[in-house]
C-alpha positions as CSV (number, residue, x, y, z in Angstrom):
1,M,-3.4,0.4,-15.8
2,V,-2.6,-2.6,-13.8
3,Q,-3.8,-1.9,-10.3
4,E,-2.0,-3.8,-8.1
5,A,-3.8,-5.8,-5.2
6,F,-2.4,-5.8,-0.9
7,Y,-3.5,-8.7,1.1
8,P,-2.2,-9.6,4.3
9,Q,-0.9,-12.9,5.0
10,N,-2.7,-15.7,7.3
11,N,-0.5,-14.9,10.2
12,G,-1.7,-10.6,9.3
13,E,1.5,-9.7,8.5
14,L,2.6,-8.0,4.6
15,S,4.2,-10.1,2.4
16,D,8.1,-9.5,1.8
17,S,6.9,-9.2,-1.8
18,I,5.1,-5.5,-1.9
19,T,7.4,-4.2,1.0
20,Q,10.9,-4.1,-1.1
21,N,10.7,-0.8,-2.6
22,W,8.8,2.0,-2.9
23,T,5.9,1.5,-6.1
24,E,3.6,3.7,-8.0
25,Q,0.8,3.2,-5.3
26,A,2.8,3.2,-2.4
27,I,4.5,6.8,-3.5
28,E,0.0,7.7,-4.0
29,C,-0.7,6.3,-0.8
30,Y,2.5,8.1,1.1
31,R,1.8,11.5,-0.9
32,L,-1.8,11.2,0.1
33,N,-1.0,10.8,3.9
34,G,-3.1,7.9,4.3
35,N,-6.6,9.7,3.0
36,C,-7.9,6.0,1.5
37,E,-10.8,8.7,0.3
38,K,-9.0,10.5,-2.2
39,C,-6.8,6.8,-3.3
40,S,-7.0,5.1,-6.6
41,I,-7.6,1.9,-5.1
42,S,-10.4,3.1,-3.0
43,K,-12.6,4.5,-6.4
44,G,-11.6,0.9,-8.1
45,H,-14.7,-0.1,-5.8
46,Y,-12.3,-3.1,-4.9
47,S,-13.3,-6.2,-2.8
48,F,-10.4,-6.3,-0.5
49,V,-9.1,-4.4,2.6
50,C,-6.6,-2.0,1.6
51,Q,-3.1,-2.9,3.5
52,M,-1.3,0.0,1.7
53,P,-1.0,2.0,4.8
54,K,0.7,-0.4,6.9
55,V,2.8,-1.3,3.7
56,V,4.0,2.6,3.2
57,D,4.7,3.0,7.2
58,T,7.1,-0.6,6.4
59,L,8.8,1.0,3.6
60,K,9.5,4.2,5.8
61,I,11.3,1.9,8.3
62,L,12.9,-0.1,5.9
63,Y,14.1,2.4,2.9
64,G,13.2,6.1,4.8
65,E,10.8,8.2,2.8
66,P,10.3,8.0,-1.4
């Protein structure tokens, strides 16, 4: 399974490419209500700060609930 990484742009904003549609990872975050302790990304011990809660908020504004 390919893991998706979400990095903020230099100005702190999210990349447009990760807010174009509801991905599997975004839907997981949505269903967990942003609870990072239960998320598969946090269990992967990645060296980045997950931006998925911000992505979910943006997707809800742009496209509504998944």
